[in-house]
C-alpha positions in Angstrom: -7.4 17.0 26.9 -8.9 19.6 24.7 -12.3 19.1 23.2 -13.9 21.5 20.7 -17.0 20.9 18.6 -16.4 22.1 15.1 -19.4 20.9 13.2 -21.6 17.8 13.5 -18.9 15.9 11.7 -15.7 17.2 13.3 -14.5 16.9 16.8 -11.0 17.5 18.4 -10.2 14.6 20.7 -6.7 15.6 21.8 -4.1 18.3 21.2 -0.3 17.9 21.6 2.5 20.3 21.0 6.2 19.4 20.4 7.3 22.3 18.2 4.9 21.2 15.5 1.3 20.8 16.5 -0.5 17.5 16.3 -4.2 17.3 16.4 -6.3 14.1 16.2 -9.7 14.8 14.9 -12.7 12.8 13.6 -14.0 13.5 10.1 -17.5 12.2 9.3 -17.9 10.2 6.1 -21.4 10.7 4.9 -20.7 8.4 1.9 -19.9 5.5 4.3 -22.0 6.7 7.3 -19.2 6.5 9.8 -16.7 8.6 11.8 -13.1 8.2 10.9 -10.0 9.4 12.8 -7.4 11.6 11.3 -4.0 13.1 12.5 -3.3 16.7 11.4 0.3 18.0 11.9 0.6 21.8 11.7 3.8 23.8 11.8 4.5 25.8 14.9 4.0 29.0 13.1 0.3 28.1 12.7 -0.6 29.2 16.2 1.6 32.4 16.0 0.7 33.7 12.5 -3.0 33.9 12.7 -3.6 35.1 9.1 -1.2 32.8 7.3 -2.6 30.1 5.1 -0.9 26.8 4.4 -0.6 24.1 1.7 -1.6 20.6 2.7 0.0 17.2 2.1 -2.2 14.2 2.5 -0.1 11.2 3.7 -1.6 7.7 3.4 -0.8 4.7 5.4 -0.2 1.1 4.1 -2.1 -2.1 4.4 -3.0 -3.2 8.0 -2.0 0.3 9.2 -4.1 3.2 10.5 -4.2 6.9 10.9 -1.5 7.0 13.6 1.2 5.0 11.7 3.1 7.9 10.2 3.3 10.1 13.3 4.3 7.1 15.5 6.9 5.7 13.1 8.2 9.1 11.8 7.9 11.6 14.6 10.2 13.9 12.6 7.1 14.8 10.6 6.5 17.5 13.2 9.9 19.0 12.2 9.2 18.7 8.5 5.9 20.5 8.9 7.9 23.4 10.4 10.7 23.2 7.9 8.5 23.1 4.8 5.7 25.3 6.3 2.9 23.0 5.4 0.1 20.9 7.0 0.3 17.1 6.9 -2.9 15.1 7.1 -2.8 11.4 8.0 -6.3 9.9 7.9 -7.4 6.4 8.5 -7.9 4.4 5.3 -9.2 1.2 6.9 -6.6 -1.5 7.1 -7.2 -2.7 3.6 -9.3 -0.2 1.6 -6.7 0.5 -1.1 -8.3 4.0 -1.3 -10.9 3.3 -4.0 -14.7 3.0 -4.0 -15.1 -0.8 -4.2 -17.0 -2.0 -7.3 -18.2 -5.1 -5.4 -18.8 -3.7 -1.8 -20.9 -0.6 -1.8 -20.1 0.1 1.9 -16.5 1.0 1.0 -16.1 4.4 -0.6 -12.6 5.5 0.3 -12.0 7.3 -3.0 -15.0 9.5 -2.3 -13.9 10.0 1.3 -10.3 10.9 0.5 -10.8 13.0 -2.6 -13.9 14.9 -1.5 -14.9 14.6 2.1 -11.5 14.9 3.8 -10.3 17.9 1.8 -13.6 19.6 2.2 -13.5 19.1 6.0 -9.8 20.1 6.3 -10.3 23.3 4.3 -13.2 24.3 6.6 -11.4 23.5 9.8 -7.9 24.9 9.0 -6.3 27.8 7.2 -5.5 26.2 3.9 -5.1 26.9 0.2 -8.4 25.4 -0.8 -7.6 24.4 -4.3 -5.4 21.9 -6.1 -2.4 24.3 -6.2 -2.2 23.9 -2.4 -2.8 20.2 -2.2 -0.6 17.1 -2.6 -1.1 13.4 -1.8 1.2 10.5 -1.4 1.6 7.4 0.8 3.4 4.1 1.3 2.6 0.7 -0.1 -1.2 0.5 -0.2 -1.1 4.3 0.4 1.3 4.6 -2.5 -1.3 3.1 -4.7 -3.8 5.5 -3.2 -1.6 8.5 -3.7 -1.2 7.9 -7.5 -4.7 6.4 -8.0 -6.4 9.4 -6.5 -3.9 11.9 -8.0 -4.4 10.6 -11.5 -8.2 10.4 -11.2 -8.6 13.7 -9.4 -6.0 16.2 -10.8 -8.6 18.9 -10.1 -8.2 18.2 -6.4 -4.5 17.3 -6.0 -2.0 19.3 -8.0 0.9 17.2 -7.0 1.0 13.5 -6.0 3.3 10.6 -5.5 4.0 7.1 -4.1 6.5 5.4 -1.9 6.9 1.6 -2.6 3.4 1.7 -4.1 1.3 -1.3 -5.2 0.8 0.3 -8.5 -0.4 -2.9 -10.4 -2.8 -5.1 -8.4 -3.1 -7.9 -11.0 0.2 -9.8 -10.1 -1.1 -10.2 -6.5 -4.5 -11.9 -6.8 -4.3 -13.8 -3.4 -2.8 -11.0 -1.4 -4.1 -8.3 1.0 -7.8 -9.3 0.7 -7.9 -7.6 -2.7 -10.5 -10.0 -4.0 -12.9 -8.8 -1.3 -12.6 -5.3 -2.8 -12.4 -6.1 -6.5 -14.1 -9.5 -6.9 -12.9 -12.7 -8.5 -9.9 -12.3 -10.9 -11.7 -14.2 -13.6 -15.3 -13.0 -13.4 -14.2 -9.5 -12.5 -11.0 -9.2 -14.4 -11.9 -5.8 -15.7 -12.0 -4.4 -12.1 -8.4 -5.6 -11.5 -7.4 -3.8 -14.7 -9.3 -0.6 -14.2 -8.3 -0.1 -10.5 -4.6 -0.6 -11.1 -2.6 2.6 -11.4 -0.6 1.3 -14.3 -3.8 1.4 -16.4 -5.4 4.4 -14.8 -2.6 6.5 -16.4 -3.9 5.8 -19.9 -6.8 8.2 -19.3 -4.6 11.0 -17.8 -4.6 14.3 -19.7 -3.3 16.8 -17.2 0.4 17.4 -17.8 0.6 20.3 -15.3 0.5 17.8 -12.4 3.8 17.2 -10.6 4.4 13.5 -9.9 7.0 11.6 -7.9 7.5 7.9 -7.6 10.0 6.2 -5.3 10.7 2.5 -4.7 13.6 0.4 -3.4 15.3 -2.1 -5.7 14.8 -4.9 -3.1 11.1 -4.2 -2.7 8.5 -6.8 -3.9 6.8 -3.9 -5.7 9.9 -2.8 -7.5 9.1 -4.5 -10.8 5.6 -3.0 -11.0 7.0 0.5 -10.2 9.6 0.2 -12.8 7.0 -0.9 -15.4 4.8 2.1 -14.4 7.8 4.4 -14.9 8.5 3.0 -18.3 4.9 3.2 -19.4 4.7 6.8 -18.2 7.7 7.6 -20.4 6.0 6.1 -23.4 2.8 8.0 -22.7 4.9 11.2 -22.2 3.6 11.8 -18.6 6.2 14.0 -16.9 7.3 12.6 -13.5 10.2 12.2 -11.1 11.2 8.6 -10.7 13.6 7.3 -7.9 14.9 3.8 -7.5 17.6 3.1 -4.9 18.7 0.3 -2.6 16.0 -0.5 -0.1 13.3 -2.8 1.0 9.6 -2.6 1.8 10.1 -1.2 5.4 10.0 1.8 7.6 13.7 2.4 7.2 13.0 3.1 3.5 9.9 5.2 4.0 11.4 7.3 6.8 14.1 8.4 4.4 11.8 8.7 1.4 9.1 10.9 3.0 11.4 13.9 3.7 12.4 14.1 0.0 8.8 13.8 -1.1 7.8 16.6 1.2 10.6 18.7 -0.3 9.3 17.9 -3.7 5.8 19.0 -2.8 7.2 22.2 -1.1 8.9 23.1 -4.4 5.6 22.5 -6.2 3.8 24.8 -3.8 6.4 27.5 -4.2 6.3 27.6 -8.0 2.5 27.1 -8.5 
């Protein structure tokens, strides 16, 4: 057990080393007035090369998940942090936040938390490139929605972003995943469902320097909305990499997908 007080809002609660270095920390959300856990995976070189700074990939979990999902399900992330020489951050997005500031519940401000409070804390605590050229964000399912939603809305924060099996259009799923608790009734609050779906957020995107990757299995229940997003992005001339291949909405697919997304982000960091 290693405890270290960083600021009033940050606290190490344990430290493990298996080649890559895994910290679990608490990052305070002033917007939501609560402390939230976060896993930070550093390459082994971090403790050896004291002056080296690193790019960061923010990796979001899915619905009903938590901050520890990725490291538990894909322990190879420690190796990928070493291979690609980057820091991977897996914070807790609540089990069903969908990573936006809810227009009907003022206590839920996960867009503010992920786009402002977490990067600010990580850049203070770790040796990072503290600008969009050193940041990427992606995730699975609900986190895939979050990766694209936050990337498209905050290209000044995240220079590259993506999605794995993302729920990129919320409107076809009015009774699923407690979405109505975050967006309101589909009839009275229909505009919320439109405005908070990635497939419509892209209409306001003007930054063609962002590097974007979208990945979804052809047997996934989100496949059709991902394909529709891809086709709309082509029409809007938004450059992106799009991958569709055999696969379902499961950890077998995401375990495979994440290593390629990390490679994609590494390439972005190298050519920035």
